[in-house]
N, C-alpha and C positions, 0 to 999 in steps of 0.2 A: 417325851410325849408318846402316847400310843398311836400306832398307825390307824387311819380311818378304816382300813380293811379289817383289822382286828376288832375294832369297835362294832362294825357292822355284823361281823360273824357272831360276836357275843350277843347282840340284840336278837339276831335271827334265832339263835339257840334258845334264848330266854322265851321268845314268843311261842316257840314250839311247846314249851312247858306250861307257861302261865296263860296263854291265849289272850294276851293284852298287847296292844300296839305301844311301842316305846320309841323315843327319839333322844339323841344326845347332841347337844350344841356346845360349841366352844364358848369361852367366857364373853366373847364379843357378840354372841347370839346366833352365829351361823350354824345350821344343823349339818353335822358331818356324818351322822349315821341315823337311820330311821327304818322302821318297818311299815311306814305309811308312805307310799309312792308320791303322793301329792306334796309332801314336805321336803323332798330331796332338794338340797341347796337353797332352801328358804332361810329366812332370818327371823328369829324371835324378837319382837319389838320390846323396847324398854328394858333390855336385860341389864343395862348398866345400873339401873335402880336396884334390881334384885341383887346383883353382884356386890354392890357397895353397902347393902343393908346387912345388919347383924343376923337376920333370919337365915336358917339353913334350908327352909322350904317355904313354899307359898302356893296358894290356890287362886288361879285367875281364869275366869271364863271357862270353867269346866275342866281345865287342865291343872295338874299338880306339878310343881317344879322343885327339884332337889339339887343342892350344890354338891359337887365332888371336889374334895380338897386335896392339895399336895403341898406339904410343908406349910400348912396354915393358909394357903392361898387357893381360892376357888378357881379350878381349871376347866371344869365341865359343868353343864347343867343337864340333868336327866329330866325328861318331860313324859308324862303319862296322862292319857285321857281318862277322866273319872274323878268323882268327888267323894266316893265312898271309902270306907276303911280298908277294903281290899286293895284298891288302887294305891292308897297311901302306903300300905305295907309292901306292895310290889315295887313301888318307886324307891322306898328306902333300901330294900334288898338290892335293887339294881345299882343304886348309888354306892352302896357298900362294896358290891362286886367290882365296879369300875375303879373305885378307890384302891382296892387291893391289887388290881391290875397295874395301876400307876406305880404303886410301891414296888411291885415285882419288876416292872420295866426300868424303874430308876436304879434298883439294885443291880440289874444286869448291865445297865449303861455304866454305872460306876465301876463295876467289875471289869467291863471291857476296857474302859479308859486306863484302869490300873494295870491290866495285863499288857496293853499296848505300850505304856510308858516303861513297864518292867522289861519288855522285850527290846526296846530301843535304848535302854540304859539312861533313861531320863529321870531316874529317881535316886536320891541319896539313900545310903544304907539304912539310916534311921527312919526315913520316910517309907521304905519298903515294909519294914516290920510294923510300924504304927498303922499304916493304911491296911495292911493285911489283917491286923487284929480287928479293925473296925468293920472290915468286910467278912470277918469270920473265915479267913483263908489260913489254913495251917502252914507254918513256915517250913517244917522239916519233913514234909511228905516227899516221896520219890516221884519225880515227874519227868516227862519227856515232851519234846516239841515236834509236831508234825507240820510241815509246810506244804500246803495244797495249792497248786497252780492250775488254773483252768484256762481254756482258750477263748473265753469271752470276758468282757468287762464285768466287774463285780456286780452281782445282783443279789438282792435280799434272799431270793428263793434258794440260791446255792448255799449261802451261809446258813439258812434255816434247815436245809436238808442235812448239813453236817451237824447242826445242833440237835436235830431229832435223833441222830445216831447215838449221841452222848448227852442224855437229858439230865445228868447229875450236875446241877448248876454250881454247887459249892465245891466240886472236885475237878470237873473238867470245864475248860474255858475255850470258847470258840469266838474268834474275832477276825476282822479283815484289816490288814495293814496297808494295802494299796489296791489298785484297780483289779488285779487279777489274782491276788494271793490271799488265802485264808489260813489262819493259824489255829491249830488245836494244841492247847497245853493240857496234856492228859496225865492224870494221876495213875501211877502204877502200883500193883501189888508187889510185895517183897519177892515173891517167887517168879514174877514175870521176867522171862529172858528174851533172847532174840526172836524165838519162834512166836511168842505172844505179841511182841512189839510189832513184828511184821504182819501178823494176822490182822491187827487193827488197821494198818495201812492198806491192806488188801480189802478190808471191809469198806473203808472210805472210798477207795477206787471203784469197787464194784457198784456201790450204791450210787455214786455220782454219775458213773458211766451209764447206768441203766435208768435211774429216775430223773436226773437233771439233764441227761442226754448231752453231756459236754465231754470234751477231751480233757483228761486229767493226768497230772503227774504229782506224786506224793513223795516228799523228801523227809527223811527221819534224822533227828539229831541223836545225842546220846543221853542216857538217864542222868539226872542230877538229884542230889539229896537235900538241897537247900533252895529256898525261893529265890534268893539273890543270884543263883547260878542259872536260872531259867534262860536268861539272855544268851548264855554260852551255848546252850542246846539249840536255841534259835539260830545263832550264827553258824553252827555246824550244819543244821538242816539247810540253811541258805546256801552254804558252800556245796553241800551235797547236790542241791538242785542245779547249781551252775556247772559243777563237774559232770553231772549226769548229762546235761545238754551237750557237752563237748565230746565226751568219751563213751557215753552209754545212751545215745539218742533214741534207741529202740526200747529202753526200759521205762516202765510207767511208775515203778517204785524204786527209789534210790536210798540206800542206807549209808550214813556217814561212816559207819564202821567197816564198810565194804567197798571203799573207793579205790583201794590199792594204790598203784603208782600214779594214777590220775590226780590224787590229792597232792602229791609232791610236786608234780609238774605245774599244777594250778598256782602254786605259791612261788614259783620261780620268777625273778624279774625279767622283763622283756629283753634287755641287752644280753643277758646270759643265755637266753633261749636262742637268739639270733646267732650268737657266737658258736653255740653248739651245732646248730644246723649247718652253718658255713664250714665248720670243722669236719663234719661228716660228709657233706656233699661236695666240698671243694668247688664252690661257686655254681654248682648245678642246682636249679630250683626244683622243688617238689612238683610244681606245675608242669614240668617237662616230662613227667612220667604219665604215660597214657592210661586210660581206664583199664585196658587189658592187663597191663603190668601190675597196677595196684590191686586188681581183683585176684590175680595170680599170687601175689605176695601175701595178701590177707588169708587166702585159702591155704597157702603153704604154712603160715603160722598156726592156723586153726588145727592143722593136722600134724602139729609138732615136728615140722621140717621133714615129713615123710613124703618123698618124691612119688612113690608108687600110688599112695592113697590120694594125694593131691591131684595127680594127673587123671586118676579114675573119676574123681568127683567133678573135675573140670571137663571131662569127656575129651581129653587131648592125649596124644601119644607122649610117652615118657620123654622121648628125645625133644619134643616141642617144649616141654616144661624146662628141661635142662638148658635149651637154647635161650629161653626167656631169662633164666637165672644168670646165665653167662653174659647176656646182653646188659643186665642190670649191674653185674660186677664190673664190666668195662666202663660204665658211666660213673660208678661210685667207688670202685675199689673194694667193695664189700661182697664176700661170697656168703649168701644167706644159708648155704648148706653147713656153714661153720656156725656153731652155737653163739660164740662171742659176737661175730659180725651180725648175726640175726638179731641179737638183743639190741645192739647199737642202732640198727636200722629201725627196729620196732619202736624204740624210744624216740628216735628222730621223727618218725611219722606222727607220734602222739604230740610231740612238742610243736610240730608244724600245724597240727590241727588246733592246738591251743592258741598259737599265734594268729591263725586265721580268725578264730573266735574273737580274740581281743580286738583285732582290726575292724571286724564287722559290728560288734556290739558295745565295745568300750570306748573306742576313739570316735 
């Protein structure tokens, strides 16, 4: 069914052109859109007689009524004041326009359902190809999935903003899979590479951040060449979003192709992660490291283990930095000035971060 807001907008637009008042009622007779203020939320009497009759239109007490059909069933009634030929013609045109809107919305609804089931692996292979054929969706096009997460519950306005960016209905599909996630299945050109793919993500982010005024994170899967593999790209985008929350919390756009070691850690079983942390720290907990120590370590890593540059950026004496590193070595047995020890400690911090995420969000 078309939203009442869309119906009202359609009537308002038509009135500006034809200079006639129009109303639309549901099959039960309740008026859901009108250009006549006194008819808002009123009910047309005896509509059941008109609905059940074979007539497609009728004239009653100065008003002409027209049925709007969907799949052979009358869904709406268009009402216009006037008995002359012009009113009849306007009523027929309006009914035809609303019927086309119904068809368009049904096709989009069917397409959305198909894409949702495709993403969630709810379709057999034979069903994927047969339904795609009915919906005129090409099987072998190059596609990629973008997963867009907002900081508010799903609202139609956010979905519609994304749809407005990609208006090609038969090639790009926008749907919502849960309360905060919107999916874009985008058809790519053969020449589109990482730069073009990430440009689309940036366009989504910039548009939603400015127009919808919401906090946004966009995760990108990898391109696939067959419709049946779209769910794989979705799973990759979903993983990218989760890994980004753990290891790249300051990033608004996360690409599955650029997750690095975070992707490996994310797939490790919890017992193995705990074993590794205990092996590195020898029963010392990461929580025992104060904020000053962790800040120093992270800055040291950022500067490629350069003591002079790290001390300069932290505004501390070189000897103070050396003291902090020596203190950490006494606790863990790892000298972060040594490349191998630094790698072990860096991975341990990432694994600890991952375990904390699991405890807070999974268990």
